[in-house]
MDTraj code that builds the backbone (N, CA, C; nanometers):
import mdtraj as md
import numpy as np

residues = "MET ILE GLU GLU LYS HIS ILE THR GLU LYS PHE GLY ASN GLU ASN PRO PHE ARG VAL PRO ASP ASN TYR PHE ASP GLU PHE PRO GLN ARG VAL MET LYS ARG ILE VAL GLN GLN LYS LYS ARG ARG LYS ILE ILE HIS TRP SER ILE ALA ALA MET MET THR GLY CYS ILE LEU GLY SER THR PHE VAL PHE THR ASN PHE ARG GLN GLN ASP ILE PRO LEU GLU ALA ASP ASN SER GLN TYR ILE GLU ASP ALA LEU ASP TYR SER MET ILE ASN ASN MET GLU ILE ALA THR TYR LEU THR GLU ALA GLU".split()
xyz = np.array([
    [3.5710, 1.3822, 4.6395],
    [3.6486, 1.3087, 4.7359],
    [3.5609, 1.2558, 4.8482],
    [3.4695, 1.3388, 4.8921],
    [3.3822, 1.2967, 5.0014],
    [3.2920, 1.1827, 4.9559],
    [3.2439, 1.1912, 4.8295],
    [3.1558, 1.0860, 4.7775],
    [3.2301, 0.9533, 4.7673],
    [3.3530, 0.9571, 4.7190],
    [3.4308, 0.8340, 4.7063],
    [3.4525, 0.7700, 4.8427],
    [3.4823, 0.8491, 4.9435],
    [3.5043, 0.7985, 5.0785],
    [3.3765, 0.7365, 5.1334],
    [3.2635, 0.8029, 5.1082],
    [3.1348, 0.7527, 5.1550],
    [3.1014, 0.6196, 5.0873],
    [3.1259, 0.6115, 4.9574],
    [3.0973, 0.4873, 4.8835],
    [3.1900, 0.3760, 4.9304],
    [3.3164, 0.4053, 4.9514],
    [3.4120, 0.3049, 4.9978],
    [3.3741, 0.2544, 5.1361],
    [3.3292, 0.3407, 5.2237],
    [3.2885, 0.2986, 5.3580],
    [3.1639, 0.2113, 5.3520],
    [3.0710, 0.2483, 5.2633],
    [2.9440, 0.1756, 5.2573],
    [2.9576, 0.0402, 5.1877],
    [3.0301, 0.0361, 5.0726],
    [3.0358, -0.0854, 4.9921],
    [3.1717, -0.1537, 4.9971],
    [3.2745, -0.0876, 5.0395],
    [3.4074, -0.1465, 5.0405],
    [3.4707, -0.1367, 4.9030],
    [3.5761, -0.2117, 4.8824],
    [3.6476, -0.2104, 4.7538],
    [3.5975, -0.3188, 4.6592],
    [3.4944, -0.3874, 4.6984],
    [3.4413, -0.4954, 4.6160],
    [3.3665, -0.4370, 4.4960],
    [3.3829, -0.4999, 4.3818],
    [3.3155, -0.4564, 4.2594],
    [3.1711, -0.5077, 4.2624],
    [3.0699, -0.4197, 4.2614],
    [2.9316, -0.4650, 4.2710],
    [2.8756, -0.5162, 4.1381],
    [2.9452, -0.4956, 4.0290],
    [2.8945, -0.5374, 3.8994],
    [2.9456, -0.6753, 3.8643],
    [2.8568, -0.7569, 3.8131],
    [2.8929, -0.8931, 3.7749],
    [2.8381, -0.9217, 3.6344],
    [2.9052, -1.0109, 3.5654],
    [2.8576, -1.0534, 3.4337],
    [2.8195, -1.2007, 3.4432],
    [2.7303, -1.2463, 3.3560],
    [2.6932, -1.3890, 3.3590],
    [2.8145, -1.4775, 3.3313],
    [2.8052, -1.5997, 3.3795],
    [2.9148, -1.6944, 3.3587],
    [2.9353, -1.7172, 3.2087],
    [3.0586, -1.7283, 3.1654],
    [3.0998, -1.7530, 3.0268],
    [3.0525, -1.6447, 2.9299],
    [3.0245, -1.5269, 2.9810],
    [2.9746, -1.4186, 2.8947],
    [3.0771, -1.3829, 2.7874],
    [3.1997, -1.3612, 2.8276],
    [3.3024, -1.3200, 2.7315],
    [3.3510, -1.4366, 2.6466],
    [3.3326, -1.5616, 2.6917],
    [3.3686, -1.6776, 2.6109],
    [3.2698, -1.6956, 2.4952],
    [3.1427, -1.6677, 2.5194],
    [3.0380, -1.6864, 2.4177],
    [3.0121, -1.5601, 2.3356],
    [3.0692, -1.4486, 2.3746],
    [3.0419, -1.3204, 2.3085],
    [3.0728, -1.3211, 2.1587],
    [3.1906, -1.3696, 2.1155],
    [3.2188, -1.3676, 1.9698],
    [3.1195, -1.4501, 1.8887],
    [3.0760, -1.5657, 1.9420],
    [2.9790, -1.6478, 1.8691],
    [2.8444, -1.5755, 1.8561],
    [2.8027, -1.5070, 1.9628],
    [2.6749, -1.4339, 1.9570],
    [2.6821, -1.3191, 1.8568],
    [2.7942, -1.2497, 1.8540],
    [2.8100, -1.1385, 1.7596],
    [2.8088, -1.1909, 1.6158],
    [2.8812, -1.2984, 1.5903],
    [2.8845, -1.3543, 1.4550],
    [2.7469, -1.4048, 1.4125],
    [2.6717, -1.4625, 1.5051],
    [2.5377, -1.5105, 1.4744],
    [2.4474, -1.3930, 1.4340],
    [2.4577, -1.2816, 1.5038],
    [2.3784, -1.1630, 1.4697],
    [2.4182, -1.1059, 1.3343],
    [2.5478, -1.1078, 1.3053],
    [2.5946, -1.0568, 1.1761],
    [2.5369, -1.1404, 1.0627],
    [2.5392, -1.2715, 1.0783],
    [2.4843, -1.3608, 0.9756],
    [2.3345, -1.3357, 0.9592],
    [2.2622, -1.3186, 1.0692],
    [2.1184, -1.2913, 1.0617],
    [2.0913, -1.1595, 0.9908],
    [2.1720, -1.0571, 1.0180],
    [2.1525, -0.9279, 0.9523],
    [2.1810, -0.9375, 0.8030],
    [2.2824, -1.0155, 0.7661],
    [2.3121, -1.0331, 0.6235],
    [2.1960, -1.1037, 0.5528],
    [2.1388, -1.2044, 0.6166],
    [2.0235, -1.2736, 0.5573],
    [1.9057, -1.1785, 0.5433],
    [1.8824, -1.0983, 0.6465],
    [1.7716, -1.0025, 0.6445],
    [1.7912, -0.9003, 0.5323],
    [1.9128, -0.8508, 0.5171],
    [1.9415, -0.7538, 0.4101],
    [1.9213, -0.8157, 0.2726],
    [1.9620, -0.9411, 0.2588],
    [1.9465, -1.0098, 0.1306],
    [1.7982, -1.0232, 0.0966],
    [1.7184, -1.0591, 0.1948],
    [1.5735, -1.0716, 0.1728],
    [1.5144, -0.9364, 0.1358],
    [1.5572, -0.8312, 0.2033],
    [1.5060, -0.6966, 0.1733],
    [1.5445, -0.6554, 0.0316],
    [1.6683, -0.6804, -0.0084],
    [1.7113, -0.6441, -0.1437],
    [1.6309, -0.7192, -0.2494],
    [1.6086, -0.8487, -0.2282],
    [1.5300, -0.9264, -0.3250],
    [1.3847, -0.8792, -0.3271],
    [1.3319, -0.8418, -0.2119],
    [1.1940, -0.7918, -0.2075],
    [1.1808, -0.6606, -0.2845],
    [1.2777, -0.5727, -0.2670],
    [1.2754, -0.4452, -0.3400],
    [1.2866, -0.4696, -0.4899],
    [1.3739, -0.5603, -0.5290],
    [1.3890, -0.5914, -0.6717],
    [1.2594, -0.6487, -0.7287],
    [1.1930, -0.7339, -0.6520],
    [1.0669, -0.7926, -0.6984],
    [0.9582, -0.6859, -0.7103],
    [0.9516, -0.5946, -0.6149],
    [0.8510, -0.4877, -0.6220],
    [0.8766, -0.3959, -0.7409],
    [1.0029, -0.3621, -0.7650],
    [1.0338, -0.2750, -0.8789],
    [0.9996, -0.3441, -1.0105],
    [1.0304, -0.4716, -1.0206],
    [0.9969, -0.5472, -1.1411],
    [0.8457, -0.5500, -1.1612],
    [0.7719, -0.5721, -1.0533],
    [0.6261, -0.5720, -1.0629],
    [0.5710, -0.4372, -1.1058],
    [0.6280, -0.3298, -1.0531],
    [0.5832, -0.1945, -1.0927],
    [0.6111, -0.1688, -1.2401],
    [0.7284, -0.2079, -1.2863],
    [0.7633, -0.1867, -1.4274],
    [0.6711, -0.2675, -1.5178],
    [0.6500, -0.3943, -1.4837],
    [0.5617, -0.4771, -1.5660],
    [0.4180, -0.4269, -1.5616],
    [0.3729, -0.3859, -1.4434],
    [0.2361, -0.3346, -1.4302],
    [0.2156, -0.2069, -1.5086],
    [0.3113, -0.1145, -1.5007],
    [0.2958, 0.0108, -1.5756],
    [0.3043, -0.0138, -1.7255],
    [0.3895, -0.1071, -1.7678],
    [0.3961, -0.1421, -1.9098],
    [0.2630, -0.1980, -1.9567],
    [0.2031, -0.2835, -1.8769],
    [0.0734, -0.3421, -1.9120],
    [-0.0337, -0.2341, -1.9225],
    [-0.0362, -0.1428, -1.8269],
    [-0.1372, -0.0369, -1.8266],
    [-0.1210, 0.0546, -1.9476],
    [0.0009, 0.1002, -1.9731],
    [0.0224, 0.1907, -2.0855],
    [-0.0016, 0.1228, -2.2193],
    [0.0312, -0.0048, -2.2297],
    [0.0057, -0.0779, -2.3538],
    [-0.1440, -0.0882, -2.3786],
    [-0.2221, -0.1158, -2.2760],
    [-0.3670, -0.1262, -2.2936],
    [-0.4286, 0.0077, -2.3287],
    [-0.3809, 0.1179, -2.2710],
    [-0.4361, 0.2484, -2.3034],
    [-0.4064, 0.2850, -2.4481],
    [-0.2886, 0.2534, -2.4960],
    [-0.2543, 0.2851, -2.6351],
    [-0.3402, 0.2045, -2.7307],
    [-0.3669, 0.0795, -2.7010],
    [-0.4497, -0.0021, -2.7888],
    [-0.5936, 0.0480, -2.7897],
    [-0.6400, 0.1047, -2.6807],
    [-0.7764, 0.1545, -2.6751],
    [-0.7893, 0.2910, -2.7418],
    [-0.6806, 0.3686, -2.7524],
    [-0.6871, 0.5004, -2.8140],
    [-0.7156, 0.4923, -2.9636],
    [-0.6609, 0.3952, -3.0322],
    [-0.6775, 0.3849, -3.1768],
    [-0.8238, 0.3637, -3.2146],
    [-0.8952, 0.2701, -3.1552],
    [-1.0371, 0.2556, -3.1912],
    [-1.1193, 0.3787, -3.1539],
    [-1.0816, 0.4502, -3.0497],
    [-1.1576, 0.5679, -3.0114],
    [-1.1503, 0.6756, -3.1182],
    [-1.0338, 0.6920, -3.1821],
    [-1.0213, 0.7904, -3.2892],
    [-1.1105, 0.7520, -3.4063],
    [-1.1152, 0.6245, -3.4394],
    [-1.2028, 0.5790, -3.5475],
    [-1.3486, 0.6008, -3.5085],
    [-1.3825, 0.5762, -3.3845],
    [-1.5201, 0.5969, -3.3390],
    [-1.5567, 0.7442, -3.3440],
    [-1.4622, 0.8330, -3.3095],
    [-1.4886, 0.9767, -3.3142],
    [-1.5161, 1.0237, -3.4557],
    [-1.4371, 0.9774, -3.5510],
    [-1.4604, 1.0191, -3.6896],
    [-1.5936, 0.9656, -3.7398],
    [-1.6269, 0.8450, -3.6998],
    [-1.7570, 0.7888, -3.7390],
    [-1.8689, 0.8681, -3.6731],
    [-1.8490, 0.9099, -3.5502],
    [-1.9495, 0.9902, -3.4794],
    [-1.9705, 1.1243, -3.5502],
    [-1.8592, 1.1871, -3.5919],
    [-1.8695, 1.3163, -3.6609],
    [-1.9425, 1.3003, -3.7935],
    [-1.9082, 1.1948, -3.8681],
    [-1.9773, 1.1705, -3.9957],
    [-2.1262, 1.1478, -3.9739],
    [-2.1585, 1.0702, -3.8714],
    [-2.3011, 1.0453, -3.8433],
    [-2.3713, 1.1733, -3.8019],
    [-2.3046, 1.2592, -3.7242],
    [-2.3652, 1.3852, -3.6816],
    [-2.3888, 1.4772, -3.8008],
    [-2.2933, 1.4824, -3.8947],
    [-2.3103, 1.5654, -4.0143],
    [-2.4235, 1.5133, -4.1019],
    [-2.4323, 1.3813, -4.1154],
    [-2.5415, 1.3236, -4.1933],
    [-2.6760, 1.3538, -4.1279],
    [-2.6811, 1.3469, -3.9983],
    [-2.8056, 1.3719, -3.9257],
    [-2.8486, 1.5183, -3.9380],
    [-2.7494, 1.6085, -3.9371],
    [-2.7831, 1.7512, -3.9461],
    [-2.8122, 1.7944, -4.0890],
    [-2.7884, 1.7080, -4.1864],
    [-2.8153, 1.7314, -4.3274],
    [-2.7402, 1.8536, -4.3808],
    [-2.6165, 1.8714, -4.3371],
    [-2.5329, 1.9784, -4.3902],
    [-2.4450, 1.9162, -4.4972],
    [-2.4482, 1.9733, -4.6147],
    [-2.3648, 1.9181, -4.7211],
    [-2.2296, 1.9867, -4.7223],
    [-2.1392, 1.9351, -4.8025],
    [-2.0022, 1.9854, -4.8071],
    [-1.9962, 2.1290, -4.8593],
    [-2.0863, 2.1662, -4.9498],
    [-2.0864, 2.3016, -5.0059],
    [-2.1179, 2.4037, -4.8962],
    [-2.2107, 2.3734, -4.8073],
    [-2.2440, 2.4655, -4.6988],
    [-2.1262, 2.4797, -4.6012],
    [-2.0574, 2.3724, -4.5758],
    [-1.9411, 2.3770, -4.4870],
    [-1.8318, 2.4633, -4.5495],
    [-1.8054, 2.4441, -4.6794],
    [-1.7029, 2.5215, -4.7482],
    [-1.7394, 2.6684, -4.7499],
    [-1.8660, 2.7003, -4.7742],
    [-1.9115, 2.8405, -4.7734],
    [-1.8915, 2.9017, -4.6350],
    [-1.9262, 2.8300, -4.5335],
    [-1.9116, 2.8807, -4.3965],
    [-1.7661, 2.9072, -4.3626],
    [-1.6786, 2.8157, -4.4029],
    [-1.5370, 2.8315, -4.3711],
    [-1.4749, 2.9483, -4.4472],
    [-1.5148, 2.9699, -4.5728],
    [-1.4590, 3.0810, -4.6491],
    [-1.5129, 3.2139, -4.5985],
    [-1.6353, 3.2177, -4.5527],
    [-1.6925, 3.3419, -4.4983],
    [-1.6307, 3.3748, -4.3626],
    [-1.5897, 3.2746, -4.2880],
    [-1.5339, 3.2968, -4.1548],
    [-1.3973, 3.3629, -4.1633],
    [-1.3264, 3.3430, -4.2726],
    [-1.1926, 3.4026, -4.2857],
    [-1.2077, 3.5457, -4.3148],
])
top = md.Topology()
chain = top.add_chain()
for i, resn in enumerate(residues, 1):
    res = top.add_residue(resn, chain, resSeq=i)
    for name in ("N", "CA", "C"):
        top.add_atom(name, md.element.get_by_symbol(name[0]), res)
traj = md.Trajectory(xyz[None], top)
């Protein structure tokens, strides 16, 4: 009560707050303009996310496809490497069979 009396004595009953001219007349247009801008921004974000996901899917498909194509020649190279190593070591098939039967 004392504060209200002090404020009334100092400032009177006049409202000290003011708004710019035509503020409430232009308010709905400003709000609608912001809504339209936010919708455009959301649309751009959604399309950007879709484009990034598509790029990730295509990129991973490309990577996995290339790795699979490279695996097949590597298996052939490994078998050729093993054959060359056996030829170089001069171990014949009979020695290999003897070793395997003795190991059991």
